[in-house]
Each structure stands twice: as C-alpha cells, then as structure tokens.
Phi, psi and omega in degrees: 000135182272126180239124181280160177299322179298319179295319179297319177299320180297316178296323180295319179296315179299316180297321180296317178295319180297322181292333182277350179271122181295143178284128179254109180288159183301321181294320178296319180296322180298320179298318179297315185294330186273351180291114183278355184227061184294341182255002182251157175298141177290140174279130185224159168292157173292166179296337178274005177088007180258161178209122186245129177244132172247131186248120172258123183236147172055057178289325175053053175289156168090008182287135175042062181293347179275354178246163180295320189290333181297302178299329178296321177303316182293323176298318179295320180295319178295322178297316178300315181300313182294321179297312182293315182298321182293324184267326183276329180049059181290158174277336182206150180236142173241130170261105194263055168093160186052055177292322185231145171269086193292343179272356190229032179221184179271136178298318189293338180232020185295319181291334180291344174297332176301322179302317180293320183295318185273353182304313178299326179287319176299316181295323181277351180057047179252128177293149184202171173207168187229148158253175181224151187242189183295330179278352175271351170248096183211185184305327188251004184198157174224164179300315183293326177296319178293319180299312182295321178294316180299316178298328183285321190254355184234101182301331182257022172280132176252012177291138176210173181251149176287168173305154187305331183276357185252131175112347178069200184294114175060035179228062187280347192274061176243120185194175179219158181230126176278141177237124187258151173293314176231149186298333183268000182296149180278343181218148181281160175265346185209142173237125175266126182251141181228132185231149184257107181273001171058226183083178183088211184223160182295145177299145177098276184283333180064021184242338184267116184295145171260135180309136186255056175204159175294124186298149182298336179297337180290333181299311179295325178296318177302314180299316181291319180294318179292327176295320176297318179298315180297321180292323183277321190247350187093166181301149183281350192323299183241012189246334181210145177257184181209153175215137186239145178232134175208137188295303181274131182297149173301151187296334183294343182288332187301318183286349182274341185303318180295345182266002183301141173246115188297339177278313182280327182240066186288165178123159180305133179225069188248359183246104180289123182284129181209212182302123179084357182281334179230173185297142173059038178236000179292327177236123183305333181288349180262357185308130176088002183286351173270001184298319178303318176298311183297319178296313183294319180302312185280340177277319191258338180266107185276156179053044180282108183293318183189164171241129188238131183227163173247232170080309183261096195297336185266011180240144179211027184262164173243156177200151176273128179273114192289330184294331178244358181054046181234148181271137175243141175226142167277154171282193169242133176300115184266318188285155174275353171273168182082168183291150183198187177213149185299337182271351187278322183076178180227141181184207186220166167255128173261141176229126183233123171271127179271350182201151173288347180298120183293347180272351179271132182290176179237157178258142179214149180199166176264134176238126179272166184302323183279003178100348178297141176239152180199173176056044180277126178220159174253122182265099180213190184295341181271351178286126183239000000 
C-alpha cells in the first residue's frame, strides 16, 4: 500500500495530540460528574482536622411589618446572628427552616427578607445552606422562591433544589453537600444531607394545606444518590460520615419525649410534642406518611451521626431513637420572631467534628446569645 509523506505527517500530528491528552479513567470521571458544586469553593475540614457547624433555626423574619414590634424582632435576630458568628467563627452555617413567617408579612417584599437574613453571612463570608419549614410555605412565600432568592443574593449559599420529580408538592429542598478533608481530595470525608419537610399552606389563598412530611419520592432519591456516591467514591463504611437536617422532626421522635433523662439528655424541654409537632401529625389520617423517608435515610446513609430539627421552639434536647439506633437533636430557637417564652432565651446549636474519621463522635451544645452554654453532649456510639 502506498503511503504519502503528507499522510505520515498527518498521522504523526494526530498521535502527538493524542499523547498530550491526559487519560481520564472512569472513576475519575465519575468523581467529576457527581460534584454538585463545580463552580464553588469546596467545603473542607480545618488543617487541625476539625469542622464546626453553627445552626440557626426558626428565625421567623417578617412578622407584622406594619407594627413597630415586627421590624424590631428582625433587628434583634440580625444582632444575634452577628454576635454568634463573630465569637463562634464556624466553618459552615445551617439555617434550619422557618426563615420567614410567610403568612404574616407582605407578599410584595417577602423574598427580599432573604436579603436581610443572609446579610450577616455574606458579610462574614461564611458558607451556608438552608432547609425550609411550614412557615416558609404560606400565602406570601414558597420554598422555591426562597431558594432562588438565596442563590441570587448569597455567593456562598450551597442551598439547591432537587430534580423536579423529587420532594412532592411544594417540597423542593432535598440535596446534599460534600465536605472534604483536603480541598484536592477525590472523595469527601463527610456528607451533609438536607431534607424538605414541607407543611404550611399553598401560596395565594393560604387556605389549602401542604403535606407536612418529607415526601415518599425522597426515599428512592436517597437510595439512588447513595448508590452514585458508592460508585464514585467507594463504600462509605470507613471513609465518610453523614449528618442530616430537616425542619420538622420525624414522627417517631414524639413518643420518645416521655422517656427523656434530664442528665443524659440535657437541654430545655418546654414544648410538649403533640398534633403538628412532628411530621405527618397535623391530620391523624396522615400519621406515619414520613416513614418511607425515615426508613430510606437510615438504611442507605451510612455512618449517620445525627438528625437535627427545629420547629418546636421550646425544645433543645438530644435522644437516641431506638428503632433505627440513630441520634436525634433539636436545634435552639434563634430568631426573635415566632412563639417563645421569656425563660427560653435565643441561641444556636453548635456541632463540632474533632476528626474527619466517620467513627469518631462529635460534640454538640447550645449557645445562647449572651455566650452562656448548656446541654453539652458527645454524640458517639456510647451515647444512649
């Protein structure tokens, strides 16, 4: 066969270009594909191996803007946020639902309240993410409107929405965030999970209830997402931990309140759990409809350190849920909006990982605005 010099030169050039292109193995490509934040800085542990999360729950901005006391509440809440952020210096912040009291504000400026809420975080340049609660689905606001606004005005927001088929009616806020030991690692040491427990009422009329539980579609999504993680990063067994946030507590928590031991399970216990206090309990015919979510979370998410919720402002305790052998903790009511009592105070829950090792427990406690701390516990295999 006759081959011209030109043809040989052409083949040489193609071979040279091919040699200069790095080989991308399937596993490397999978890691790239599964990264949900390719344009954002990676969230990482500190160089000393620690990672600190501060949780602000139930801020309830926007109440009664036509009266003096409503805007004053928001000023007080912003002061609390700035005070806590300056002294605690967290690596990451979670806003765990009920950011806005959507039934008690103006429709025309309800999303702009997000600007006020995230301003202390923007100023401090601290990465954060949000869940949303029953008061964030109301006549004047929806979960997706808050998510889109936050993404627009907060460069370090990691909040996102699940695919359209996941989350059910008005429950888009289901997602996860990887946390790496080092920014260049191919796989994370920790995954933070966020779930949308929905609730509240339909936008506009404010009369049609929205289901108040994590939709069953999320169960299958959890299974699929964890399978992708295992394929991309390897099994979670000894390599990565998990921590979950959802605004309304799972229904199984309600029956545990009478078993609390104030020494072992310290913290304010002033909110008696009843109808509407936990998922799928506002209407007796809905009881247990969050079970598919609860089953899937505990079956597929390995090394789950704890599940953390807000919603019930007068509670701040932790307890081990025996049916799944998982620890549950309440947040601390942070905002000056929403129902409260003069003896409860306002503050946050701090969560500190002392190591990226998923088998090492974490420390958590309540911190009040004035700096007082209480209800300090270590969440590990020995916590009962």
